[in-house]
N, C-alpha and C positions, 0 to 999 in steps of 0.2 A: 598778706594784707586781707583783712575782712572788711567788706564794704557795707554790710548790713542791708536791711531791706527797704529803708525809706530815706530818700535824700531830697534836696531842693535844687532846682535849676533857677538861677537868678542872674540878670544883667546888673552889675554893680555900678554902672557908669554914672548914675544919678546921685550917688552917695560920695561923701568925702572919704578919704582913706581911713580916718578914724571911725567913721560910721560903718564902713565895710567890716572892720574888725569887730565892732560892737554887734553888728548883725550876725556875723559868724559865731561869735561866742553865745549869743542868745539862741541860735539854732542848736548849737551843741548842748546847751542846758535843757532844751526841749526834747532832746533825745534823737534828733536827726543824725544820721550816720555819715552823710556826705553833702558837700556843697559843690555844685557843678557850675563852672564858669565858662561862658562862651568867648569866642574871639570874633569880633566884627571890625569896628573902627575906633574902639575906645581903649580902655586899659589893657596893658599886656597881661595875659592870664598867668604867665609864669611868675612875673614880679608880684602880682596880686596874691597868687597862691603862696609864695614865700612868706609874705607878711601875715596872711591868715594862719598858716601852719605854725608860725613862730608865736602866735598868740592864742592857740587852742591846744587841747590835750588829746582828744580822741577823734576829732572830726577829720574825715578823709576829704581832701580837696581834689577835684577832678576837672579836667578840661573837656568841655562839651560844645564845640570841639576846638582843638588847635589846628590852624590852617597849614597844610603842608607846603603852601606857596609862600608862607610868611617867613620861613627860615629853612635852612637846609637840614638834611637828615642828621648830620653830626651835631649841629647846634640843638636840634630837637632832643636827641638822645642825651646830650650833656645836661640840658635843663631837667629832663626827666630823672636822670640818675642823681643829679645834685640834690633835687628836692626830695627824692626818696631817701637818700642818705641823711639829709638834714632833719627830716621829720620822723625818722624811725619807721619808714614805710607807709606813710599816710598820704602819698601822692599817687594819683591814678591818671595816666595819660590817655586821653582820647584824641584821635587825629582824624581829619577828613579832608576831602578835596574841595570843600566849600562850594561856592557858586560862581558862575562866570561873571556875574555883575561885580562881585566882591574881588575877584581875582584880576580881571582885565580892566574894568572901568575904574576901579578904585586903586588897586595896587599896581596896575600897569604890566602885569605878567600875561603870558599866553596860557589860556585855560585848555589843557589837553584832554583827551578822552579819559574820563574819570578812572576806569578800571586800570588802564595802562599806566596812568600817572601814579596811582597808588602802588601798583606792583613795582614800578621803578623806585619809588621812594622807599618802600619796605626793603628792597635789595640794598640800597645805600645805607639805610638804618641798620640792617643786620651786619654790614661790613664795618660800620663806624666803631671805633674804639672809645674807651672812656678812661683817661689816664689818672684819675683821682681815686680817693678812697671809695671802694665799692659799697653800695647799700648791703645790708645784711641779707636781703633776699632780692632776687631779680624783680625789678618793677614790672607791673603788668601794662599791657598796651591794648587798647580797644580801638576799633574802627567805627566811624560813623557810617554804618551800612544800612541801606534801605532795600536795594534790589537783590535778587538771588545770587548774582555773580559776586557782588561785594560781600555778601554774607558768607559765601563760600571762601573768599579770600580771608575773611576774618577768622574762619575756622582753621584754615590751613597755615596762616602766617601771623596770627595775633592771638590774644587771650580772650577775645570775645568782641561784642558789638555794642554800640550805643545808638540805637535808632531814635530819631526825633520826629515828632508829629506822626505817630502811628496809632493804629487801633489794636485791640487785643487779638483780632484775627491775624494781623501782621506779626504780632508777638508769637503766636502759635506757629506760624510758618517759619519765623526766624529761629525759633528753638529747634524745629525739625531740621533746618539746614545746618545750624551750628553744632547740633549734637548735644549730648548731656554734659560735656565737660567744660564748655566755654561759658564765660560770663555773658549774661544778657541784661543790660541796664537800659531801661526805656524811660523816655520822658513823656509826661502827660500833663496837659494843662488843666487847672482846676479853678472853679470860682464858687465860693460859698454864697449861694443865692437860692432860697427856696422857691421864689417866683421864677419858673423856668422861662417864661416869655421875657421877663426883664433880664435874666441871666444871658439868654441868647443875644439880646440887644447889646449888652455890655461886651460880650465876646466878639461880636461883629465889629465893634468900634475899637478893639484893642490893637495897638500897632504890632505887637509881637505876633498875633495871629494873621493879621492882614498882610504884613510884610512876608511872612513865611509862605503864605499861600500864593504870593505873587511870583515866587521863584520856581522855575521849571522843574528843578530836582524834586521838590516836594509835591508839586502838582502831578508829575508823572508817577511818583510813588503812590499817591492817593488814587489815581486812575487805575493803577495795577491792583489796588485794594478794593476796587469795585465801584468807585465814584465816577460820575460822568461830568462832561463839560457844563451841563446845566446846573450842577451843584455849586459851581464857582461864579457863574454870571447869569443874569444880573444879580448881584449880591451873593451872599453865601447861604446855601440852603439850610434849613433847620436840621436836616439829616447830617450834613457835614459838620455843623457846629456841635451837635450833640455827640458825634463820634469823636471829636478832637478835644472837647472840653467837658470835664466831669462837672455837672451842675447839680444844685440841690443843697440839702443840709449835709452835715458831716457824715451821717450814716449812709446817705445815698452816694456821696462821693467815695466813701470807703468801699462800697459794693462795686463801683466802677473800677477802682484801682485794683481790687481783688481779682478782677477778670484778667488783668495782665499777669498777676502772680499765678493764677490757675492755668494760664496759657503757657507758662514756662519762664517768666521773668524772674531773675534773681534779685533785682533791685528796681524800684520805681522811683524816679526823681520827679516830684510834683513841681509844676510851674504855675504858681498862683498868678492870676490876672488881677490887676488893680482896677476897681470899678470906675475910677476917675482917670485911668490911663497914666497914672503918675509913675515916675521912675524910682519907686521906693517899695519896700516890702508891704504886702497886705497881711498884716499881723492877725486879723481875725481868721483868715484861712489857715495861716501857718500854725496858729495855736490850736485851732479846732482839729487839725489833722496831724498834730505832733504825736510821735510815737509815745512819749511820756504821758500825754493826756489821754490817748486812746487806750492805754493800759489801765488807767486809773478808774 
């Protein structure tokens, strides 16, 4: 499976099923190589992936991420292998431990120590069989890895990592830990807004950023990356906003995204913020940053 260099991370829950398909087909036409689907409290990512893959030709559909507490390892592997076989290898499975809030408060499970929980899940995944027609190639597995120990586990027992809400400096360290052979697919938020003060204000008001920064896993990761408690409260500092959201015109955003590639990322999935916080694609950003348009 070839994932290409530029994908899109998008929550599809505000769109109808037909609109999700139309969205994916338009991304494919713009030259994006992958669409990353999260798992929180809305659509099932595997069901959505099946529909998208059935209505596209080249687009890779990836989970960013599938929650290991949402299904057991055998069910996860069965979904992965089924979609890989059905799509001719265009499905990429990213899995993660999610967050205590989503696992305990919403799902009602016990949230165990992240590294131990992932090790146990991977052992069960490796032991699980798949009794149907096999995909032509073994499907790839990525871990939602932020800290050094989870990145080491991604190197040892997976095909790579999918870090979320990270800086190019984190990407450089992740590549060092993963080594040269593992896939490194990073998410980075973008907003097409030449007025940087206005762009920072929009970013601060965006639910995707605010919710992510309220979760301890991401806060702890950013503190490891050199940020301080003062960057989070009161309000979000300009330094933090500008590190996590690429702002400016298309050329300025491209320069920021290139920093991840130069630091060792194989693939960058852009996460466009909507200026009105709507649950719909922000097409000006998507079109301006589309691989097809950037080549022309």
